[in-house]
C-alpha positions as CSV (number, residue, x, y, z in Angstrom):
1,M,18.8,-24.5,-19.8
2,T,16.9,-21.5,-21.1
3,T,17.5,-18.6,-23.5
4,H,15.7,-15.5,-22.5
5,G,13.3,-17.7,-20.6
6,T,12.4,-19.6,-23.7
7,S,12.9,-23.4,-23.7
8,L,15.8,-24.4,-26.1
9,G,13.2,-26.7,-27.8
10,T,11.2,-23.6,-28.8
11,P,12.3,-22.1,-32.1
12,V,13.9,-18.7,-31.6
13,R,14.9,-16.3,-34.3
14,P,16.4,-12.9,-34.5
15,P,13.9,-10.1,-33.6
16,R,12.8,-7.5,-36.2
17,H,13.8,-4.7,-33.8
18,T,17.2,-4.5,-32.1
19,P,17.1,-4.5,-28.3
20,M,19.8,-2.2,-27.1
21,P,22.0,-2.9,-24.0
22,I,23.3,0.0,-21.9
23,P,26.2,1.3,-24.0
24,P,29.8,0.4,-22.8
25,S,30.8,4.0,-22.2
26,V,27.8,4.5,-19.9
27,L,28.4,1.3,-18.1
28,E,32.0,2.4,-17.3
29,R,30.6,5.5,-15.7
30,L,27.8,3.7,-13.9
31,R,30.2,1.2,-12.4
32,A,32.1,4.2,-10.8
33,E,29.1,6.3,-9.9
34,D,25.5,5.6,-10.9
35,D,22.9,8.1,-12.1
36,A,21.9,8.8,-8.5
37,G,25.5,9.7,-7.6
38,R,26.2,6.5,-5.6
39,P,29.1,4.2,-6.1
40,A,28.4,0.7,-7.4
41,L,28.6,-2.0,-4.8
42,P,29.6,-5.2,-6.5
43,F,28.6,-8.6,-5.1
44,A,28.7,-12.3,-6.0
45,D,25.2,-13.3,-7.2
46,G,24.5,-16.4,-5.1
47,E,21.5,-17.6,-7.0
48,G,21.7,-16.2,-10.6
49,G,18.8,-15.0,-12.6
50,A,19.3,-11.3,-12.3
51,P,18.4,-9.5,-15.7
52,L,21.7,-7.9,-16.8
53,R,21.2,-4.8,-18.9
54,C,24.9,-4.8,-20.0
55,C,24.6,-8.0,-22.0
56,L,20.9,-8.6,-22.0
57,R,21.0,-12.0,-20.4
58,L,20.3,-13.5,-17.0
59,S,23.2,-13.7,-14.5
60,R,24.7,-17.0,-13.6
61,P,25.3,-18.1,-10.0
62,G,28.6,-16.7,-8.7
63,E,29.0,-13.9,-11.2
64,R,30.0,-10.5,-9.8
65,I,27.2,-8.0,-10.5
66,A,26.1,-4.7,-9.2
67,L,22.7,-3.1,-8.7
68,V,23.0,0.5,-10.0
69,T,20.6,3.4,-10.6
70,Y,20.2,4.2,-14.3
71,A,18.3,7.0,-16.0
72,P,17.8,5.7,-19.6
73,L,15.9,8.6,-21.0
74,R,18.3,11.1,-19.6
75,R,21.2,9.3,-21.2
76,W,19.4,9.1,-24.6
77,A,18.4,12.8,-24.4
78,A,22.0,13.8,-23.7
79,R,23.2,11.9,-26.7
80,T,20.5,13.3,-29.0
81,G,20.6,16.9,-27.6
82,T,17.1,16.9,-26.2
83,D,15.7,17.7,-22.8
84,P,13.4,15.1,-21.3
85,G,12.1,17.5,-18.7
86,A,9.7,16.0,-16.2
87,Y,9.8,12.6,-18.1
88,D,13.3,12.0,-16.8
89,E,13.3,9.1,-14.3
90,Q,15.7,6.7,-12.9
91,G,15.5,3.2,-11.5
92,P,17.5,0.1,-10.5
93,V,19.2,-2.2,-13.0
94,F,21.6,-5.1,-12.7
95,V,24.9,-5.0,-14.6
96,H,28.1,-7.0,-14.5
97,A,30.6,-5.5,-12.0
98,A,33.3,-5.4,-14.7
99,E,33.3,-5.1,-18.5
100,C,31.6,-8.1,-20.0
101,G,31.7,-7.6,-23.8
102,G,28.0,-7.0,-24.2
103,P,25.4,-9.4,-25.8
104,G,26.8,-12.5,-27.3
105,P,25.4,-14.5,-30.4
106,R,22.9,-16.4,-28.3
107,E,21.4,-13.1,-27.1
108,A,20.7,-12.1,-30.7
109,C,18.0,-14.7,-30.9
110,G,14.8,-13.4,-29.5
111,Y,14.1,-10.5,-27.1
112,P,15.9,-10.4,-23.7
113,F,14.0,-11.5,-20.6
114,A,11.0,-12.5,-22.6
115,R,9.4,-15.7,-21.4
116,P,5.9,-17.0,-21.7
117,G,3.4,-15.5,-19.3
118,V,5.3,-12.3,-18.4
119,R,3.8,-8.8,-19.0
120,R,5.7,-5.9,-20.5
121,V,4.9,-2.2,-21.0
122,L,6.2,-0.6,-24.2
123,R,6.5,3.1,-23.5
124,R,6.9,5.2,-26.6
125,Y,8.9,8.5,-26.7
126,D,8.9,11.1,-29.4
127,A,12.1,12.9,-30.6
128,R,11.7,15.6,-27.9
129,G,11.9,12.9,-25.2
130,R,8.2,13.2,-24.3
131,I,6.0,10.2,-23.7
132,A,4.0,9.5,-26.8
133,G,2.0,6.5,-25.6
134,G,2.3,3.1,-24.2
135,L,1.2,-0.5,-24.8
136,L,0.6,-3.3,-22.4
137,V,1.8,-6.7,-23.8
138,E,1.1,-10.0,-22.1
139,L,3.2,-12.8,-23.5
140,P,1.1,-15.9,-23.9
141,G,1.7,-18.5,-21.2
142,D,2.1,-21.5,-23.6
143,P,5.9,-22.5,-23.6
144,G,5.6,-23.3,-27.3
145,T,4.5,-19.7,-28.2
146,D,6.9,-17.6,-30.3
147,V,7.3,-14.7,-27.9
148,T,9.6,-13.0,-30.4
149,A,6.7,-12.7,-32.9
150,V,4.4,-11.3,-30.2
151,L,7.0,-8.6,-29.2
152,D,7.8,-7.9,-32.9
153,A,4.1,-7.2,-33.5
154,A,3.9,-4.9,-30.5
155,L,7.0,-3.0,-31.5
156,D,5.7,-2.8,-35.1
157,E,2.6,-1.2,-33.6
158,A,4.6,1.2,-31.5
159,F,6.8,2.3,-34.4
160,A,3.8,2.6,-36.8
161,D,3.4,6.1,-35.3
162,P,6.0,8.2,-37.2
163,E,6.4,10.4,-34.1
164,T,7.9,7.4,-32.1
165,A,11.7,7.8,-31.9
166,L,12.4,5.4,-29.0
167,V,10.6,2.6,-27.0
168,H,11.5,1.6,-23.5
169,V,10.5,-2.0,-22.7
170,R,9.6,-2.3,-18.9
171,A,8.5,-5.0,-16.6
172,V,4.9,-4.5,-15.4
173,E,5.3,-5.8,-11.8
174,Y,8.1,-3.5,-10.7
175,G,8.2,-1.0,-13.6
176,C,11.9,-1.9,-14.2
177,F,13.6,-0.8,-17.4
178,Q,14.5,-3.9,-19.4
179,F,15.9,-2.5,-22.6
180,E,15.3,0.2,-25.3
181,V,14.6,0.0,-29.0
182,H,15.4,2.8,-31.4
183,G,13.1,3.8,-34.2
184,P,14.2,3.7,-37.8
185,V,15.2,7.4,-37.9
186,E,17.0,7.1,-34.6
187,G,18.8,4.0,-35.9
188,L,20.0,5.8,-39.0
189,D,21.2,8.8,-36.9
190,R,23.1,6.4,-34.6
191,K,24.8,4.6,-37.5
192,S,25.9,7.8,-39.1
193,S,27.2,9.2,-35.8
194,T,29.3,6.1,-35.1
195,S,30.7,5.6,-38.6
196,G,32.9,8.6,-38.8
């Protein structure tokens, strides 16, 4: 059994930066009509292993999931009142076909979909929704490596630039959006906007 691709024998700990799943209100809309204007087409996952962006874990065989088009920067820009302009893009993501409750306690340990040997791109965006830079991260192939520490260091580097408001973590091979991480200022704004 694995957790985010990391052997259960490998120590895992909570990451320093919080990986954000797709918000429940957005998931509800995506399950009706995705960001490309198409209806979701749920199916039973015969093999399991699809990276679910609703709960930040891999699907299990037999679970009902859907592949939908998602525009993460567009959704963030709408919430923050910015215009991503030409940086707006959309792509495929897997989600549960019905509400799932989001990440559980096990998903709080380590970063989602991070396993030894994978490569990720951390794409930085500024508060205007413009690309501010990127970083290629190759997680070491040794199963005993603390991949959480490697991603913590890469995200520390990304947020060392005070202009960075948001980071998208993407798979290198297909460019797929994995999850987003909000910067310190963005996180404070989010807490204040949801607390009252």
